[in-house]
NUZA-188812 format. One record per atom (N, C-alpha, C, O): residue in three letters; atom name; x, y, z. Coordinates in pm, whole numbers, m for minus. Each point is the difference from the previous one (the first is absolute). Layout:
<"Ala", "CA", <X, Y, Z>>
...
This chain:
<"Cys", "N", <m5628, 5427, 117>>
<"Cys", "CA", <22, 68, m125>>
<"Cys", "C", <m118, m25, m92>>
<"Cys", "O", <m76, m95, 21>>
<"Thr", "N", <61, 175, m118>>
<"Thr", "CA", <m107, m14, m98>>
<"Thr", "C", <60, m53, m130>>
<"Thr", "O", <102, 50, m48>>
<"Val", "N", <m166, m151, m6>>
<"Val", "CA", <49, m60, m124>>
<"Val", "C", <m27, 95, m115>>
<"Val", "O", <m112, 47, m19>>
<"Lys", "N", <214, m20, m58>>
<"Lys", "CA", <m10, 88, m116>>
<"Lys", "C", <6, m85, m127>>
<"Lys", "O", <60, m108, 1>>
<"Ser", "N", <m120, 154, m106>>
<"Ser", "CA", <m8, m75, m126>>
<"Ser", "C", <134, m48, m54>>
<"Ser", "O", <9, m116, m39>>
<"Pro", "N", <97, 200, 34>>
<"Pro", "CA", <128, m50, m53>>
<"Pro", "C", <58, m114, 85>>
<"Pro", "O", <56, m95, m54>>
<"Ser", "N", <m70, 105, 186>>
<"Ser", "CA", <50, m106, 88>>
<"Ser", "C", <m78, m129, m22>>
<"Ser", "O", <59, m108, m5>>
<"Gln", "N", <m190, 120, m7>>
<"Gln", "CA", <m85, m116, m24>>
<"Gln", "C", <36, m67, m132>>
<"Gln", "O", <13, m122, m7>>
<"Ser", "N", <4, 200, m96>>
<"Ser", "CA", <34, m52, m132>>
<"Ser", "C", <136, m70, 1>>
<"Ser", "O", <15, m107, m58>>
<"Ala", "N", <82, 168, 124>>
<"Ala", "CA", <133, m60, 9>>
<"Ala", "C", <m5, m132, 75>>
<"Ala", "O", <66, m97, m39>>
<"Met", "N", <m145, 92, 149>>
<"Met", "CA", <m12, m123, 76>>
<"Met", "C", <m65, m110, m85>>
<"Met", "O", <48, m113, m2>>
<"Asp", "N", <m154, 147, m68>>
<"Asp", "CA", <m69, m99, m84>>
<"Asp", "C", <94, m58, m105>>
<"Asp", "O", <2, m122, m20>>
<"Thr", "N", <74, 207, m45>>
<"Thr", "CA", <94, m45, m103>>
<"Thr", "C", <106, m92, 58>>
<"Thr", "O", <30, m104, m57>>
<"Leu", "N", <26, 142, 171>>
<"Leu", "CA", <104, m80, 63>>
<"Leu", "C", <m54, m135, 47>>
<"Leu", "O", <67, m102, m15>>
<"Ile", "N", <m187, 100, 71>>
<"Ile", "CA", <m61, m126, 45>>
<"Ile", "C", <m19, m93, m119>>
<"Ile", "O", <33, m119, 9>>
<"Leu", "N", <m85, 169, m119>>
<"Leu", "CA", <m23, m85, m117>>
<"Leu", "C", <131, m56, m55>>
<"Leu", "O", <4, m116, m40>>
<"Lys", "N", <102, 196, 39>>
<"Lys", "CA", <131, m48, m46>>
<"Lys", "C", <51, m109, 92>>
<"Lys", "O", <51, m102, m47>>
<"Cys", "N", <m63, 123, 177>>
<"Cys", "CA", <50, m99, 97>>
<"Cys", "C", <m82, m129, m4>>
<"Cys", "O", <56, m109, 8>>
<"Lys", "N", <m188, 122, m22>>
<"Lys", "CA", <m85, m119, m7>>
<"Lys", "C", <35, m84, m123>>
<"Lys", "O", <m8, m123, 4>>
<"Ala", "N", <46, 189, m113>>
<"Ala", "CA", <36, m71, m123>>
<"Ala", "C", <122, m89, 20>>
<"Ala", "O", <19, m96, m74>>
<"Leu", "N", <64, 128, 172>>
<"Leu", "CA", <119, m82, 30>>
<"Leu", "C", <m36, m127, 77>>
<"Leu", "O", <82, m91, 11>>
<"Gly", "N", <m204, 85, 43>>
<"Gly", "CA", <m45, m118, 71>>
<"Gly", "C", <61, m19, 138>>
<"Gly", "O", <3, m112, 51>>
<"Lys", "N", <45, 217, 8>>
<"Lys", "CA", <63, m8, 133>>
<"Lys", "C", <m98, 50, 106>>
<"Lys", "O", <m90, 78, m31>>
<"Pro", "N", <107, m124, 156>>
<"Pro", "CA", <m84, 54, 109>>
<"Pro", "C", <22, 150, 12>>
<"Pro", "O", <111, 49, m19>>
<"Leu", "N", <m217, 24, 50>>
<"Leu", "CA", <8, 145, 3>>
<"Leu", "C", <m67, 56, 124>>
<"Leu", "O", <m112, m38, 35>>
<"Val", "N", <182, 130, 32>>
<"Val", "CA", <m55, 75, 113>>
<"Val", "C", <1, 147, m38>>
<"Val", "O", <103, 54, m40>>
<"Val", "N", <m219, 10, 51>>
<"Val", "CA", <m11, 143, m28>>
<"Val", "C", <m29, 69, 133>>
<"Val", "O", <m92, m39, 72>>
<"Ala", "N", <170, 141, m40>>
<"Ala", "CA", <m14, 67, 129>>
<"Ala", "C", <m15, 150, m17>>
<"Ala", "O", <48, 58, m97>>
<"Gly", "N", <m114, 4, 193>>
<"Gly", "CA", <m7, 146, 4>>
<"Gly", "C", <m139, 56, m9>>
<"Gly", "O", <m100, m72, 9>>
<"Cys", "N", <95, 203, m28>>
<"Cys", "CA", <m129, 70, 0>>
<"Cys", "C", <m76, m16, m132>>
<"Cys", "O", <m123, 8, m1>>
<"Val", "N", <192, m29, m109>>
<"Val", "CA", <m71, m14, m128>>
<"Val", "C", <m86, m126, 0>>
<"Val", "O", <m119, 10, m30>>
<"Pro", "N", <173, m127, 61>>
<"Pro", "CA", <m88, m118, 3>>
<"Pro", "C", <m104, 7, 111>>
<"Pro", "O", <m110, m53, m14>>
<"Gln", "N", <144, 119, 124>>
<"Gln", "CA", <m95, 13, 110>>
<"Gln", "C", <m121, 82, m43>>
<"Gln", "O", <m113, m29, 42>>
<"Gly", "N", <135, 129, m125>>
<"Gly", "CA", <m110, 83, m48>>
<"Gly", "C", <m72, m57, m120>>
<"Gly", "O", <m100, 56, m45>>
<"Ser", "N", <149, m168, m8>>
<"Ser", "CA", <m56, m60, m121>>
<"Ser", "C", <m20, m149, 19>>
<"Ser", "O", <38, m79, m87>>
<"Gln", "N", <m95, 40, 197>>
<"Gln", "CA", <m7, m141, 40>>
<"Gln", "C", <m73, m91, m97>>
<"Gln", "O", <31, m119, m6>>
<"Asn", "N", <m126, 171, m69>>
<"Asn", "CA", <m84, m85, m84>>
<"Asn", "C", <39, m4, m147>>
<"Asn", "O", <m78, m42, m85>>
<"Leu", "N", <198, 85, 55>>
<"Leu", "CA", <46, 0, m139>>
<"Leu", "C", <20, m142, m52>>
<"Leu", "O", <47, m87, 72>>
<"Lys", "N", <m82, 66, m197>>
<"Lys", "CA", <21, m129, m65>>
<"Lys", "C", <148, m38, 0>>
<"Lys", "O", <34, m117, 14>>
<"Glu", "N", <55, 217, m28>>
<"Glu", "CA", <145, m26, m3>>
<"Glu", "C", <51, m62, 130>>
<"Glu", "O", <104, m65, 0>>
<"Leu", "N", <m176, 86, 111>>
<"Leu", "CA", <45, m53, 129>>
<"Leu", "C", <m46, m144, 25>>
<"Leu", "O", <33, m58, 104>>
<"Glu", "N", <m109, 0, m196>>
<"Glu", "CA", <m42, m139, 15>>
<"Glu", "C", <122, m91, m9>>
<"Glu", "O", <81, 14, m92>>
<"Gly", "N", <m67, m105, 187>>
<"Gly", "CA", <112, m93, 1>>
<"Gly", "C", <129, 58, 53>>
<"Gly", "O", <106, m61, m13>>
<"Val", "N", <m114, 180, 73>>
<"Val", "CA", <117, 71, 51>>
<"Val", "C", <m19, 22, 149>>
<"Val", "O", <m111, 31, 45>>
<"Ser", "N", <217, m46, 33>>
<"Ser", "CA", <m8, 36, 142>>
<"Ser", "C", <11, 150, 13>>
<"Ser", "O", <78, 64, m71>>
<"Val", "N", <m156, m7, 162>>
<"Val", "CA", <m4, 145, 17>>
<"Val", "C", <13, 34, 148>>
<"Val", "O", <m66, m61, 84>>
<"Ile", "N", <151, 158, m54>>
<"Ile", "CA", <19, 45, 137>>
<"Ile", "C", <m8, 152, 4>>
<"Ile", "O", <66, 69, m78>>
<"Gly", "N", <m148, m18, 169>>
<"Gly", "CA", <m17, 144, 14>>
<"Gly", "C", <109, 63, 84>>
<"Gly", "O", <83, m69, 59>>
<"Val", "N", <m84, 201, m55>>
<"Val", "CA", <106, 73, 69>>
<"Val", "C", <0, m26, 151>>
<"Val", "O", <106, 9, 63>>
<"Gln", "N", <m220, m39, m5>>
<"Gln", "CA", <m5, m18, 144>>
<"Gln", "C", <26, m144, 45>>
<"Gln", "O", <m8, m30, 119>>
<"Gln", "N", <39, m57, m212>>
<"Gln", "CA", <39, m137, 34>>
<"Gln", "C", <142, m28, m47>>
<"Gln", "O", <40, m117, m7>>
<"Ile", "N", <36, 219, m24>>
<"Ile", "CA", <133, m18, m55>>
<"Ile", "C", <91, m78, 96>>
<"Ile", "O", <98, m61, m43>>
<"Asp", "N", <m131, 63, 171>>
<"Asp", "CA", <78, m77, 97>>
<"Asp", "C", <m18, m151, m19>>
<"Asp", "O", <71, m79, 61>>
<"Arg", "N", <m167, 39, m145>>
<"Arg", "CA", <m25, m142, m25>>
<"Arg", "C", <46, m43, m140>>
<"Arg", "O", <m41, m104, m50>>
<"Val", "N", <128, 185, m12>>
<"Val", "CA", <41, m26, m138>>
<"Val", "C", <73, m134, m13>>
<"Val", "O", <m18, m69, m101>>
<"Val", "N", <99, 32, 198>>
<"Val", "CA", <71, m129, m7>>
<"Val", "C", <m99, m115, m3>>
<"Val", "O", <14, m93, m79>>
<"Glu", "N", <m114, 99, 165>>
<"Glu", "CA", <m104, m103, 5>>
<"Glu", "C", <m73, m9, m134>>
<"Glu", "O", <m26, m110, m49>>
<"Val", "N", <m6, 223, m10>>
<"Val", "CA", <m72, 3, m128>>
<"Val", "C", <86, m61, m111>>
<"Val", "O", <m49, m79, m81>>
<"Val", "N", <176, 114, 77>>
<"Val", "CA", <90, m55, m102>>
<"Val", "C", <13, m151, 18>>
<"Val", "O", <m7, m74, m98>>
<"Glu", "N", <26, 28, 221>>
<"Glu", "CA", <14, m145, 24>>
<"Glu", "C", <m125, m76, m44>>
<"Glu", "O", <11, m104, m65>>
<"Glu", "N", <m128, 155, 99>>
<"Glu", "CA", <m125, m67, m38>>
<"Glu", "C", <m21, 4, m152>>
<"Glu", "O", <m49, m97, m58>>
<"Thr", "N", <87, 206, m4>>
<"Thr", "CA", <m12, 11, m145>>
<"Thr", "C", <91, m100, m70>>
<"Thr", "O", <m39, m61, m99>>
<"Leu", "N", <160, 45, 151>>
<"Leu", "CA", <94, m98, m58>>
<"Leu", "C", <m50, m143, 17>>
<"Leu", "O", <40, m88, m76>>
<"Lys", "N", <m127, 64, 174>>
<"Lys", "CA", <m61, m132, 19>>
<"Lys", "C", <m120, m21, m92>>
<"Lys", "O", <m62, m107, 0>>
<"Gly", "N", <28, 210, m78>>
<"Gly", "CA", <m112, m12, m93>>
<"Gly", "C", <m131, 57, 50>>
<"Gly", "O", <m103, m18, m65>>
<"His", "N", <104, 85, 179>>
<"His", "CA", <m122, 59, 56>>
<"His", "C", <m13, 146, m41>>
<"His", "O", <99, 72, m11>>
<"Glu", "N", <m221, m31, m12>>
<"Glu", "CA", <m28, 141, m27>>
<"Glu", "C", <m40, 66, 132>>
<"Glu", "O", <m92, m46, 67>>
<"Val", "N", <161, 152, m30>>
<"Val", "CA", <m22, 67, 128>>
<"Val", "C", <m54, 141, m26>>
<"Val", "O", <47, 69, m90>>
<"Arg", "N", <m144, m29, 169>>
<"Arg", "CA", <m55, 136, m8>>
<"Arg", "C", <m2, 61, 139>>
<"Arg", "O", <m78, m43, 86>>
<"Leu", "N", <162, 140, m63>>
<"Leu", "CA", <3, 73, 127>>
<"Leu", "C", <m18, 148, m30>>
<"Leu", "O", <97, 70, m28>>
<"Leu", "N", <m219, m24, 33>>
<"Leu", "CA", <m30, 138, m38>>
<"Leu", "C", <m75, 77, 108>>
<"Leu", "O", <m33, 117, m18>>
<"Arg", "N", <6, m182, 127>>
<"Arg", "CA", <m75, 63, 109>>
<"Arg", "C", <85, 108, 66>>
<"Arg", "O", <121, m14, 12>>
<"Arg", "N", <m185, 119, 29>>
<"Arg", "CA", <72, 107, 71>>
<"Arg", "C", <25, m44, 143>>
<"Arg", "O", <m90, m50, 68>>
<"Ser", "N", <211, 69, m22>>
<"Ser", "CA", <37, m34, 137>>
<"Ser", "C", <116, 89, 41>>
<"Ser", "O", <60, 69, m82>>
<"Ser", "N", <m30, m71, 210>>
<"Ser", "CA", <112, 83, 46>>
<"Ser", "C", <129, m80, m10>>
<"Ser", "O", <1, m121, 21>>
<"Leu", "N", <105, 190, m52>>
<"Leu", "CA", <132, m63, m10>>
<"Leu", "C", <69, 4, 135>>
<"Leu", "O", <m26, 90, 80>>
<"Pro", "N", <113, m185, m54>>
<"Pro", "CA", <75, 4, 126>>
<"Pro", "C", <98, 117, 1>>
<"Pro", "O", <51, 41, m104>>
<"Ala", "N", <m27, 13, 223>>
<"Ala", "CA", <96, 110, 13>>
<"Ala", "C", <140, m51, m31>>
<"Ala", "O", <37, m110, 43>>
<"Leu", "N", <39, 187, m116>>
<"Leu", "CA", <135, m41, m37>>
<"Leu", "C", <105, 50, 98>>
<"Leu", "O", <114, m47, m2>>
<"Asp", "N", <m150, 141, 87>>
<"Asp", "CA", <92, 55, 100>>
<"Asp", "C", <127, 54, m63>>
<"Asp", "O", <109, m16, 55>>
<"Leu", "N", <m122, 80, m168>>
<"Leu", "CA", <115, 60, m66>>
<"Leu", "C", <14, 145, 43>>
<"Leu", "O", <m101, 67, 23>>
<"Pro", "N", <223, m18, m10>>
<"Pro", "CA", <16, 142, 35>>
<"Pro", "C", <m52, 90, m111>>
<"Pro", "O", <5, m36, m118>>
<"Lys", "N", <m54, 151, 157>>
<"Lys", "CA", <m54, 94, m99>>
<"Lys", "C", <97, 110, m29>>
<"Lys", "O", <m29, 88, m81>>
């Protein structure tokens, strides 16, 4: 997907509000993946759309105090779901 200005702005606002609470934060999806170098993403774990299968690992590491960045493009495992 292509990051659009309203989505980017909404993400930035939400990240700043969440960071103000002082809690560990994981941001996932195409918006952070397309905006990897934003100042708002400093100190935040970020996971791209193609690593969503590793979300549990990212959350666990973030709760341990580690900042995780998984934004590389890769193939997802087949889910074998009926179509």
